[in-house]
Phi, psi and omega in degrees: 000125180280168177270110189299322183295324178290318178301318180294318180296318178294323177298318178294315180299318180298317179292317181295328183291345180265000182230148176295326174204156185223142173259163178297323180297318181291319179296323177297319180294318186279324185261337183078005180281146178299147182299318177301323177295318179298320179299316180294319180296314181295322178296318179296315180294326178293317180294330179279350176094006182269346183225144177239139176259101184261103183292341179293329180254001177067037180188189182252152174215154178287150178265174179296339181296336180301326181298336180292340181292340180260007185298327182268004183256118181247096188290136175285162175305145182302328180296327177291319178299320181288326187262346186306305185295326179291319179296316179297319180297321178298316181293321179296325182276319187250353172079332182286151178289145181234141183229157173237128182236150176233159181290139173222088182061263186251023179201173168252152180239132178289120180255344176209142180212145176261021177309316179297340182267353186255136176268359183229049181264135176288348184237155174278326178201150178227349181301133182075006176288132176269132184238127178302154188275340186260321188260346183256140185305314183289327176290316182291327178297327176283309185303316185296330184254005176290148176298154188304317182294324177290319180299320180297321177295320178296317179302319179301319179290320182293330179295337179267006182268146176262002181289123180301338179286351177257007187298331184295343179297338179275003176233075190303324181294314179296320181296316180293327175297319178296314180298318180295324177296315180296317179296322181292320183272341176087006179205165179232158175228167178289143180293147176296142177090351179272135180284151355279138185275356178274001180217170175211164180233133172254127185225147179230158177282154170244129184250158168282174178298332180277001177089012179263135181294140181234337183193179174229150182239126185227149175239129182250136184221159174282131182296334181291348181280350182226149178293325182212155178301324181299327179294316179295318180295319180297326181281313192260334182301313178298325179295316178296321180296318178294321179295320177302319179295321178293321178297320178300318179297319178290326177297318177298316180298315181293323180293331181276346183287145179293000000 
């Protein structure tokens, strides 16, 4: 059983936080709380320093102290919030670990992973792992679908890299052939010869509603589970693509929420 008075106070703060200033009449209309109750709540919040009664505007407003309530909250990227449940659902159904990565300068970084939910993961953990853009499935899924101007900036950074996994950037024709192949098939995989060789990743782009890439979604599997990479891609690439579309829809919904 919750403490009703605290619930009411939080309800008032939440409503006030969406308006530049609030009157008791408006708060009564929006919250349904009795006016005498609202007066007591506002008086308490005012004495605690979270609310100010500004007679010049004829109403109440939240004070700067309200911002301290969010000091301990470190919000994940919205794309993680939109994709988390979909990634978990994929792992529960297909058992393999699923990850969401976002661009970080010259690589992608895993921001969410279902490795803890998978009984068949090649890795103990992948969150915060940096993955090269050319040789790794999740990196290539982002790079191939990035707009040309963004891709050119990324290429400039990769040319200054000493990482052998970025070496293909010095062979622009081969690199563009690879990118065109990924764009045509709609998904990317890890390059042959890149460790660990006992597994592979199939990855697809995640787009905003406007069609701009925002992240990549990948599923990692043991290669010994399939006779050929093509078999794994045929099974999972369409599933990942449909999931990516669902994540985009949830991203739009979350972006529109107050």
